[in-house]
Backbone and ligand atoms as CSV (ligand in chain L), in Angstrom:
chain,resi,resn,atom,element,x,y,z
A,1,MET,N,N,42.061,122.144,104.495
A,1,MET,CA,C,42.520,121.261,103.423
A,1,MET,C,C,42.848,119.870,104.007
A,2,ASN,N,N,42.193,118.856,103.511
A,2,ASN,CA,C,42.476,117.491,103.955
A,2,ASN,C,C,43.258,116.747,102.874
A,3,LEU,N,N,44.273,116.057,103.307
A,3,LEU,CA,C,45.118,115.367,102.343
A,3,LEU,C,C,45.261,113.899,102.713
A,4,ASP,N,N,45.259,113.035,101.708
A,4,ASP,CA,C,45.627,111.650,101.993
A,4,ASP,C,C,47.157,111.585,102.073
A,5,LEU,N,N,47.696,110.442,102.436
A,5,LEU,CA,C,49.138,110.356,102.679
A,5,LEU,C,C,49.964,110.656,101.444
A,6,ASP,N,N,49.487,110.196,100.316
A,6,ASP,CA,C,50.208,110.440,99.079
A,6,ASP,C,C,50.277,111.935,98.769
A,7,ALA,N,N,49.147,112.593,98.945
A,7,ALA,CA,C,49.090,114.032,98.678
A,7,ALA,C,C,49.888,114.802,99.723
A,8,ALA,N,N,49.824,114.360,100.976
A,8,ALA,CA,C,50.596,115.026,102.035
A,8,ALA,C,C,52.089,114.891,101.749
A,9,MET,N,N,52.496,113.717,101.271
A,9,MET,CA,C,53.905,113.536,100.922
A,9,MET,C,C,54.267,114.403,99.725
A,10,GLY,N,N,53.337,114.586,98.817
A,10,GLY,CA,C,53.562,115.470,97.675
A,10,GLY,C,C,53.851,116.892,98.132
A,11,ARG,N,N,53.100,117.325,99.133
A,11,ARG,CA,C,53.315,118.664,99.688
A,11,ARG,C,C,54.693,118.728,100.370
A,12,ALA,N,N,55.030,117.682,101.121
A,12,ALA,CA,C,56.342,117.629,101.790
A,12,ALA,C,C,57.473,117.650,100.762
A,13,LEU,N,N,57.261,116.975,99.636
A,13,LEU,CA,C,58.280,116.967,98.573
A,13,LEU,C,C,58.439,118.359,97.966
A,14,ASP,N,N,57.335,119.097,97.823
A,14,ASP,CA,C,57.416,120.479,97.327
A,14,ASP,C,C,58.219,121.346,98.296
A,15,LEU,N,N,57.974,121.150,99.586
A,15,LEU,CA,C,58.701,121.913,100.607
A,15,LEU,C,C,60.184,121.565,100.577
A,16,ALA,N,N,60.474,120.280,100.369
A,16,ALA,CA,C,61.864,119.823,100.285
A,16,ALA,C,C,62.569,120.496,99.107
A,17,ALA,N,N,61.892,120.529,97.977
A,17,ALA,CA,C,62.477,121.147,96.783
A,17,ALA,C,C,62.760,122.629,97.030
A,18,ALA,N,N,61.889,123.281,97.787
A,18,ALA,CA,C,62.089,124.699,98.091
A,18,ALA,C,C,63.316,124.896,98.975
A,19,ALA,N,N,63.549,123.982,99.917
A,19,ALA,CA,C,64.676,124.121,100.854
A,19,ALA,C,C,66.014,124.186,100.134
A,20,GLN,N,N,66.147,123.413,99.072
A,20,GLN,CA,C,67.445,123.405,98.385
A,20,GLN,C,C,67.722,124.738,97.703
A,21,GLU,N,N,66.680,125.498,97.450
A,21,GLU,CA,C,66.898,126.797,96.808
A,21,GLU,C,C,67.629,127.763,97.719
A,22,TRP,N,N,67.491,127.571,99.041
A,22,TRP,CA,C,68.274,128.430,99.929
A,22,TRP,C,C,69.469,127.656,100.522
A,23,GLY,N,N,69.797,126.529,99.914
A,23,GLY,CA,C,71.028,125.830,100.256
A,23,GLY,C,C,70.912,124.769,101.323
A,24,ASP,N,N,69.666,124.472,101.732
A,24,ASP,CA,C,69.488,123.417,102.727
A,24,ASP,C,C,69.212,122.073,102.053
A,25,THR,N,N,69.598,121.013,102.729
A,25,THR,CA,C,69.302,119.658,102.264
A,25,THR,C,C,67.791,119.535,102.051
A,26,PRO,N,N,67.368,119.038,100.891
A,26,PRO,CA,C,65.929,119.004,100.589
A,26,PRO,C,C,65.154,117.964,101.398
A,27,ILE,N,N,64.601,118.429,102.503
A,27,ILE,CA,C,63.757,117.602,103.364
A,27,ILE,C,C,62.555,118.459,103.758
A,28,GLY,N,N,61.371,117.902,103.611
A,28,GLY,CA,C,60.154,118.629,103.954
A,28,GLY,C,C,59.262,117.789,104.848
A,29,ALA,N,N,58.433,118.450,105.639
A,29,ALA,CA,C,57.551,117.744,106.570
A,29,ALA,C,C,56.200,118.444,106.676
A,30,VAL,N,N,55.170,117.629,106.878
A,30,VAL,CA,C,53.807,118.122,107.049
A,30,VAL,C,C,53.223,117.395,108.268
A,31,VAL,N,N,52.473,118.117,109.088
A,31,VAL,CA,C,51.759,117.465,110.198
A,31,VAL,C,C,50.263,117.530,109.901
A,32,LEU,N,N,49.646,116.358,109.900
A,32,LEU,CA,C,48.201,116.268,109.674
A,32,LEU,C,C,47.495,116.100,111.009
A,33,GLY,N,N,46.382,116.785,111.158
A,33,GLY,CA,C,45.573,116.634,112.359
A,33,GLY,C,C,44.813,115.321,112.332
A,34,PRO,N,N,44.083,115.003,113.412
A,34,PRO,CA,C,43.329,113.746,113.496
A,34,PRO,C,C,42.334,113.565,112.341
A,35,ASP,N,N,41.844,114.663,111.786
A,35,ASP,CA,C,40.891,114.592,110.683
A,35,ASP,C,C,41.569,114.647,109.315
A,36,GLY,N,N,42.906,114.636,109.307
A,36,GLY,CA,C,43.633,114.664,108.043
A,36,GLY,C,C,43.901,116.068,107.517
A,37,ALA,N,N,43.455,117.078,108.255
A,37,ALA,CA,C,43.711,118.452,107.822
A,37,ALA,C,C,45.173,118.812,108.080
A,38,VAL,N,N,45.732,119.661,107.238
A,38,VAL,CA,C,47.116,120.096,107.413
A,38,VAL,C,C,47.189,121.094,108.568
A,39,LEU,N,N,47.933,120.729,109.611
A,39,LEU,CA,C,48.111,121.624,110.763
A,39,LEU,C,C,49.305,122.534,110.560
A,40,ALA,N,N,50.357,121.971,109.989
A,40,ALA,CA,C,51.592,122.739,109.831
A,40,ALA,C,C,52.480,122.063,108.803
A,41,GLU,N,N,53.398,122.830,108.268
A,41,GLU,CA,C,54.359,122.297,107.317
A,41,GLU,C,C,55.651,123.082,107.438
A,42,ALA,N,N,56.743,122.429,107.083
A,42,ALA,CA,C,58.038,123.096,107.187
A,42,ALA,C,C,59.058,122.382,106.314
A,43,ALA,N,N,60.120,123.114,106.025
A,43,ALA,CA,C,61.256,122.523,105.327
A,43,ALA,C,C,62.478,122.661,106.220
A,44,ASN,N,N,63.490,121.906,105.914
A,44,ASN,CA,C,64.760,122.006,106.612
A,44,ASN,C,C,65.288,123.447,106.490
A,45,GLU,N,N,65.632,124.063,107.614
A,45,GLU,CA,C,66.119,125.455,107.600
A,45,GLU,C,C,67.429,125.608,108.364
A,46,ARG,N,N,68.183,124.544,108.416
A,46,ARG,CA,C,69.419,124.581,109.203
A,46,ARG,C,C,70.401,125.624,108.676
A,47,GLU,N,N,70.617,125.607,107.352
A,47,GLU,CA,C,71.545,126.587,106.759
A,47,GLU,C,C,70.935,127.986,106.786
A,48,LYS,N,N,69.660,128.048,106.478
A,48,LYS,CA,C,68.967,129.334,106.386
A,48,LYS,C,C,68.993,130.089,107.705
A,49,THR,N,N,68.825,129.352,108.811
A,49,THR,CA,C,68.704,129.998,110.116
A,49,THR,C,C,69.953,129.855,110.975
A,50,GLY,N,N,70.877,128.992,110.566
A,50,GLY,CA,C,72.059,128.747,111.390
A,50,GLY,C,C,71.709,128.033,112.682
A,51,ASP,N,N,70.610,127.288,112.662
A,51,ASP,CA,C,70.144,126.573,113.850
A,51,ASP,C,C,70.329,125.070,113.624
A,52,PRO,N,N,71.206,124.445,114.416
A,52,PRO,CA,C,71.475,123.016,114.192
A,52,PRO,C,C,70.256,122.117,114.409
A,53,THR,N,N,69.247,122.637,115.099
A,53,THR,CA,C,68.065,121.805,115.344
A,53,THR,C,C,66.900,122.140,114.396
A,54,ALA,N,N,67.136,122.984,113.411
A,54,ALA,CA,C,66.046,123.418,112.522
A,54,ALA,C,C,65.767,122.398,111.420
A,55,HIS,N,N,65.559,121.153,111.822
A,55,HIS,CA,C,65.149,120.113,110.877
A,55,HIS,C,C,63.661,120.298,110.579
A,56,ALA,N,N,63.244,119.889,109.392
A,56,ALA,CA,C,61.851,120.069,108.953
A,56,ALA,C,C,60.855,119.507,109.970
A,57,GLU,N,N,61.153,118.318,110.510
A,57,GLU,CA,C,60.214,117.662,111.433
A,57,GLU,C,C,60.021,118.481,112.707
A,58,VAL,N,N,61.128,118.960,113.276
A,58,VAL,CA,C,61.050,119.731,114.523
A,58,VAL,C,C,60.259,121.019,114.286
A,59,LEU,N,N,60.549,121.698,113.185
A,59,LEU,CA,C,59.849,122.955,112.881
A,59,LEU,C,C,58.358,122.705,112.664
A,60,ALA,N,N,58.033,121.624,111.962
A,60,ALA,CA,C,56.620,121.319,111.690
A,60,ALA,C,C,55.889,120.900,112.971
A,61,LEU,N,N,56.540,120.114,113.812
A,61,LEU,CA,C,55.906,119.679,115.076
A,61,LEU,C,C,55.649,120.880,115.985
A,62,ARG,N,N,56.622,121.781,116.060
A,62,ARG,CA,C,56.441,122.981,116.889
A,62,ARG,C,C,55.276,123.820,116.388
A,63,ALA,N,N,55.241,124.033,115.088
A,63,ALA,CA,C,54.174,124.850,114.503
A,63,ALA,C,C,52.814,124.165,114.676
A,64,ALA,N,N,52.781,122.851,114.545
A,64,ALA,CA,C,51.515,122.111,114.682
A,64,ALA,C,C,50.980,122.218,116.104
A,65,ALA,N,N,51.871,122.132,117.092
A,65,ALA,CA,C,51.431,122.214,118.497
A,65,ALA,C,C,50.816,123.573,118.794
A,66,ARG,N,N,51.322,124.606,118.118
A,66,ARG,CA,C,50.776,125.946,118.349
A,66,ARG,C,C,49.330,126.070,117.868
A,67,VAL,N,N,48.939,125.275,116.876
A,67,VAL,CA,C,47.573,125.399,116.341
A,67,VAL,C,C,46.653,124.242,116.710
A,68,HIS,N,N,47.218,123.142,117.212
A,68,HIS,CA,C,46.410,121.940,117.457
A,68,HIS,C,C,45.450,122.114,118.633
A,69,GLY,N,N,45.837,122.900,119.622
A,69,GLY,CA,C,44.913,123.195,120.715
A,69,GLY,C,C,44.926,122.199,121.855
A,70,ASP,N,N,45.994,121.437,122.006
A,70,ASP,CA,C,46.093,120.524,123.147
A,70,ASP,C,C,47.466,120.693,123.789
A,71,GLY,N,N,47.869,121.949,123.991
A,71,GLY,CA,C,49.191,122.218,124.558
A,71,GLY,C,C,50.266,121.673,123.645
A,72,TRP,N,N,51.208,120.949,124.212
A,72,TRP,CA,C,52.307,120.416,123.415
A,72,TRP,C,C,51.966,119.061,122.790
A,73,ARG,N,N,50.849,118.479,123.189
A,73,ARG,CA,C,50.516,117.128,122.722
A,73,ARG,C,C,49.901,117.132,121.332
A,74,LEU,N,N,50.416,116.251,120.488
A,74,LEU,CA,C,49.868,116.121,119.130
A,74,LEU,C,C,49.165,114.770,118.982
A,75,THR,N,N,48.442,114.398,120.006
A,75,THR,CA,C,47.708,113.135,119.993
A,75,THR,C,C,46.773,113.085,118.789
A,76,GLY,N,N,46.800,111.962,118.090
A,76,GLY,CA,C,45.914,111.787,116.936
A,76,GLY,C,C,46.498,112.324,115.639
A,77,CYS,N,N,47.653,112.986,115.730
A,77,CYS,CA,C,48.250,113.604,114.540
A,77,CYS,C,C,49.233,112.668,113.841
A,78,THR,N,N,49.548,113.020,112.610
A,78,THR,CA,C,50.481,112.245,111.792
A,78,THR,C,C,51.591,113.159,111.284
A,79,LEU,N,N,52.828,112.741,111.493
A,79,LEU,CA,C,53.974,113.456,110.927
A,79,LEU,C,C,54.339,112.800,109.604
A,80,VAL,N,N,54.351,113.579,108.541
A,80,VAL,CA,C,54.708,113.087,107.211
A,80,VAL,C,C,56.001,113.774,106.798
A,81,VAL,N,N,57.036,113.010,106.514
A,81,VAL,CA,C,58.335,113.618,106.196
A,81,VAL,C,C,59.006,112.847,105.053
A,82,THR,N,N,59.747,113.586,104.234
A,82,THR,CA,C,60.289,112.986,103.012
A,82,THR,C,C,61.422,111.996,103.261
A,83,LEU,N,N,62.155,112.172,104.367
A,83,LEU,CA,C,63.294,111.282,104.666
A,83,LEU,C,C,63.119,110.704,106.069
A,84,GLU,N,N,63.562,109.488,106.254
A,84,GLU,CA,C,63.493,108.858,107.577
A,84,GLU,C,C,64.084,109.797,108.637
A,85,PRO,N,N,63.363,110.022,109.738
A,85,PRO,CA,C,63.843,110.957,110.765
A,85,PRO,C,C,65.166,110.521,111.399
A,86,CYS,N,N,65.971,111.516,111.793
A,86,CYS,CA,C,67.213,111.276,112.528
A,86,CYS,C,C,66.858,111.002,113.997
A,87,THR,N,N,67.860,110.807,114.835
A,87,THR,CA,C,67.571,110.519,116.260
A,87,THR,C,C,66.818,111.676,116.915
A,88,MET,N,N,67.212,112.919,116.626
A,88,MET,CA,C,66.531,114.058,117.244
A,88,MET,C,C,65.061,114.104,116.835
A,89,CYS,N,N,64.820,113.952,115.544
A,89,CYS,CA,C,63.449,114.081,115.044
A,89,CYS,C,C,62.592,112.882,115.418
A,90,ALA,N,N,63.188,111.701,115.461
A,90,ALA,CA,C,62.451,110.532,115.930
A,90,ALA,C,C,62.080,110.757,117.398
A,91,GLY,N,N,63.036,111.273,118.170
A,91,GLY,CA,C,62.763,111.597,119.573
A,91,GLY,C,C,61.670,112.643,119.709
A,92,ALA,N,N,61.732,113.669,118.868
A,92,ALA,CA,C,60.717,114.727,118.922
A,92,ALA,C,C,59.334,114.189,118.578
A,93,SER,N,N,59.271,113.229,117.663
A,93,SER,CA,C,57.952,112.682,117.303
A,93,SER,C,C,57.395,111.835,118.444
A,94,VAL,N,N,58.273,111.132,119.158
A,94,VAL,CA,C,57.820,110.377,120.348
A,94,VAL,C,C,57.329,111.361,121.417
A,95,LEU,N,N,58.128,112.396,121.677
A,95,LEU,CA,C,57.790,113.353,122.742
A,95,LEU,C,C,56.531,114.153,122.430
A,96,SER,N,N,56.259,114.371,121.162
A,96,SER,CA,C,55.075,115.149,120.792
A,96,SER,C,C,53.810,114.287,120.812
A,97,ARG,N,N,53.991,112.967,120.979
A,97,ARG,CA,C,52.860,112.025,121.058
A,97,ARG,C,C,52.068,111.895,119.770
A,98,VAL,N,N,52.711,112.119,118.619
A,98,VAL,CA,C,51.982,111.866,117.375
A,98,VAL,C,C,51.616,110.383,117.301
A,99,ASP,N,N,50.512,110.084,116.662
A,99,ASP,CA,C,50.075,108.690,116.533
A,99,ASP,C,C,50.882,107.940,115.485
A,100,ARG,N,N,51.339,108.700,114.493
A,100,ARG,CA,C,51.904,108.020,113.341
A,100,ARG,C,C,53.015,108.846,112.704
A,101,VAL,N,N,54.055,108.160,112.251
A,101,VAL,CA,C,55.133,108.788,111.486
A,101,VAL,C,C,55.162,108.125,110.114
A,102,VAL,N,N,55.055,108.931,109.084
A,102,VAL,CA,C,55.075,108.440,107.709
A,102,VAL,C,C,56.282,109.059,107.027
A,103,TYR,N,N,57.161,108.230,106.478
A,103,TYR,CA,C,58.296,108.844,105.787
A,103,TYR,C,C,58.513,108.255,104.401
A,104,GLY,N,N,59.327,108.975,103.619
A,104,GLY,CA,C,59.594,108.568,102.246
A,104,GLY,C,C,60.804,107.651,102.174
A,105,ALA,N,N,61.966,108.232,101.886
A,105,ALA,CA,C,63.175,107.440,101.679
A,105,ALA,C,C,63.788,106.990,103.015
A,106,ASP,N,N,64.376,105.808,103.004
A,106,ASP,CA,C,65.168,105.352,104.153
A,106,ASP,C,C,66.462,106.158,104.222
A,107,ASP,N,N,67.000,106.328,105.428
A,107,ASP,CA,C,68.300,106.966,105.591
A,107,ASP,C,C,69.236,105.993,106.312
A,108,PRO,N,N,69.916,105.150,105.544
A,108,PRO,CA,C,70.757,104.107,106.145
A,108,PRO,C,C,71.891,104.672,107.006
A,109,LYS,N,N,72.303,105.941,106.736
A,109,LYS,CA,C,73.429,106.530,107.469
A,109,LYS,C,C,73.030,107.156,108.791
A,110,ALA,N,N,71.769,107.591,108.917
A,110,ALA,CA,C,71.381,108.313,110.135
A,110,ALA,C,C,69.938,108.080,110.564
A,111,GLY,N,N,69.229,107.209,109.885
A,111,GLY,CA,C,67.805,107.017,110.174
A,111,GLY,C,C,67.555,106.389,111.536
A,112,ALA,N,N,66.571,106.945,112.242
A,112,ALA,CA,C,66.260,106.445,113.592
A,112,ALA,C,C,64.815,105.967,113.697
A,113,ALA,N,N,64.282,105.536,112.553
A,113,ALA,CA,C,62.934,104.962,112.565
A,113,ALA,C,C,62.970,103.580,111.921
A,114,GLY,N,N,64.094,102.882,112.141
A,114,GLY,CA,C,64.195,101.516,111.646
A,114,GLY,C,C,65.499,101.177,110.945
A,115,SER,N,N,66.198,102.195,110.378
A,115,SER,CA,C,67.421,101.880,109.621
A,115,SER,C,C,68.628,101.648,110.523
A,116,LEU,N,N,69.118,102.736,111.130
A,116,LEU,CA,C,70.312,102.617,111.971
A,116,LEU,C,C,69.907,102.380,113.429
A,117,TRP,N,N,68.866,103.082,113.853
A,117,TRP,CA,C,68.247,102.875,115.160
A,117,TRP,C,C,66.750,102.764,114.959
A,118,ASP,N,N,66.040,102.395,116.005
A,118,ASP,CA,C,64.583,102.477,115.949
A,118,ASP,C,C,64.071,103.128,117.230
A,119,VAL,N,N,64.288,104.436,117.291
A,119,VAL,CA,C,63.879,105.223,118.456
A,119,VAL,C,C,62.348,105.254,118.565
A,120,VAL,N,N,61.698,105.256,117.412
A,120,VAL,CA,C,60.246,105.442,117.382
A,120,VAL,C,C,59.482,104.232,117.943
A,121,ARG,N,N,60.045,103.053,117.779
A,121,ARG,CA,C,59.324,101.855,118.249
A,121,ARG,C,C,60.073,101.108,119.343
A,122,ASP,N,N,60.947,101.824,120.042
A,122,ASP,CA,C,61.679,101.200,121.137
A,122,ASP,C,C,60.692,100.779,122.234
A,123,ARG,N,N,60.686,99.501,122.549
A,123,ARG,CA,C,59.692,98.973,123.492
A,123,ARG,C,C,59.865,99.503,124.914
A,124,ARG,N,N,61.015,100.116,125.171
A,124,ARG,CA,C,61.223,100.686,126.509
A,124,ARG,C,C,60.483,102.010,126.684
A,125,LEU,N,N,60.023,102.586,125.590
A,125,LEU,CA,C,59.272,103.843,125.679
A,125,LEU,C,C,57.781,103.525,125.769
A,126,ASN,N,N,57.058,104.361,126.526
A,126,ASN,CA,C,55.628,104.043,126.657
A,126,ASN,C,C,54.760,104.646,125.557
A,127,HIS,N,N,55.328,105.549,124.762
A,127,HIS,CA,C,54.572,106.004,123.585
A,127,HIS,C,C,55.348,105.621,122.336
A,128,ARG,N,N,54.725,104.847,121.482
A,128,ARG,CA,C,55.388,104.415,120.248
A,128,ARG,C,C,54.496,104.683,119.045
A,129,PRO,N,N,54.831,105.741,118.282
A,129,PRO,CA,C,54.038,106.017,117.078
A,129,PRO,C,C,54.135,104.857,116.082
A,130,GLU,N,N,53.078,104.673,115.361
A,130,GLU,CA,C,53.066,103.697,114.272
A,130,GLU,C,C,53.927,104.265,113.139
A,131,VAL,N,N,54.651,103.428,112.421
A,131,VAL,CA,C,55.534,103.911,111.351
A,131,VAL,C,C,55.100,103.344,110.004
A,132,THR,N,N,55.016,104.229,109.020
A,132,THR,CA,C,54.783,103.801,107.640
A,132,THR,C,C,55.946,104.333,106.815
A,133,ALA,N,N,56.720,103.443,106.224
A,133,ALA,CA,C,57.917,103.838,105.470
A,133,ALA,C,C,57.678,103.698,103.975
A,134,GLY,N,N,58.468,104.413,103.207
A,134,GLY,CA,C,58.518,104.181,101.763
A,134,GLY,C,C,57.465,104.888,100.926
A,135,VAL,N,N,56.772,105.893,101.499
A,135,VAL,CA,C,55.760,106.617,100.720
A,135,VAL,C,C,56.453,107.605,99.763
A,136,ARG,N,N,56.295,107.376,98.493
A,136,ARG,CA,C,56.927,108.199,97.443
A,136,ARG,C,C,58.441,108.319,97.685
A,137,ALA,N,N,59.023,107.205,98.115
A,137,ALA,CA,C,60.432,107.176,98.515
A,137,ALA,C,C,61.368,107.546,97.368
A,138,GLU,N,N,61.060,107.081,96.164
A,138,GLU,CA,C,61.971,107.297,95.050
A,138,GLU,C,C,62.079,108.788,94.697
A,139,GLU,N,N,60.948,109.501,94.799
A,139,GLU,CA,C,60.981,110.936,94.501
A,139,GLU,C,C,61.864,111.683,95.506
A,140,SER,N,N,61.758,111.289,96.763
A,140,SER,CA,C,62.576,111.904,97.804
A,140,SER,C,C,64.051,111.594,97.593
A,141,ALA,N,N,64.346,110.327,97.304
A,141,ALA,CA,C,65.737,109.908,97.098
A,141,ALA,C,C,66.342,110.611,95.893
A,142,THR,N,N,65.558,110.793,94.852
A,142,THR,CA,C,66.034,111.464,93.636
A,142,THR,C,C,66.408,112.919,93.934
A,143,LEU,N,N,65.549,113.561,94.703
A,143,LEU,CA,C,65.791,114.957,95.091
A,143,LEU,C,C,67.094,115.079,95.893
A,144,LEU,N,N,67.279,114.173,96.847
A,144,LEU,CA,C,68.472,114.204,97.706
A,144,LEU,C,C,69.739,113.908,96.904
A,145,ARG,N,N,69.649,112.903,96.031
A,145,ARG,CA,C,70.818,112.551,95.215
A,145,ARG,C,C,71.247,113.733,94.347
A,146,ALA,N,N,70.278,114.381,93.714
A,146,ALA,CA,C,70.589,115.526,92.839
A,146,ALA,C,C,71.216,116.659,93.644
A,147,PHE,N,N,70.707,116.870,94.847
A,147,PHE,CA,C,71.245,117.935,95.705
A,147,PHE,C,C,72.701,117.671,96.065
A,148,PHE,N,N,72.983,116.449,96.519
A,148,PHE,CA,C,74.351,116.149,96.943
A,148,PHE,C,C,75.314,116.104,95.764
A,149,ARG,N,N,74.823,115.672,94.608
A,149,ARG,CA,C,75.643,115.675,93.408
A,149,ARG,C,C,76.033,117.121,93.056
A,150,ALA,N,N,75.063,118.025,93.122
A,150,ALA,CA,C,75.313,119.436,92.819
A,150,ALA,C,C,76.289,120.036,93.824
A,151,GLN,N,N,76.167,119.635,95.092
A,151,GLN,CA,C,77.055,120.147,96.141
A,151,GLN,C,C,78.495,119.738,95.906
A,152,ARG,N,N,78.652,118.542,95.364
A,152,ARG,CA,C,80.012,118.076,95.082
A,152,ARG,C,C,80.537,118.669,93.767
A,153,GLY,N,N,79.671,119.433,93.092
A,153,GLY,CA,C,80.069,120.089,91.857
A,153,GLY,C,C,80.222,119.142,90.693
A,154,LEU,N,N,79.429,118.051,90.723
A,154,LEU,CA,C,79.507,117.078,89.631
A,154,LEU,C,C,78.487,117.394,88.540
L,1,ZN,ZN,ZN,66.177,115.355,112.096
């Protein structure tokens, strides 16, 4: 299955919506191979698994490396995620050598791909994925707002 960025983000948004059903913050991620085929997908599973590092991006990158066929390297791949990656996930995308990070909504409180930090394009690092922000951002933000509103019992 080959997806353009809009469609890949649509899939990530579906995964995000599923995560909230088991009580996790609605964040979803898809990794596309060099040819645009879906290599892996995941949703945030921190609450579900009790694993503080089970962010959608980390889970999707790990799963993608298992099928991509170049060891741990995801050269030529694209990480598509509904919310701007945190420091851990921005770091994981640099370490996995993805070519590109595409995200939906900005995260002014914790984003590490341009908002609070810019781990992904830090010139001191020798691998810097290209960043595309704001893809279907409003849909992602709406999902997150509704989730947090429900959590506060409003
Ligand atoms: Zn993260």
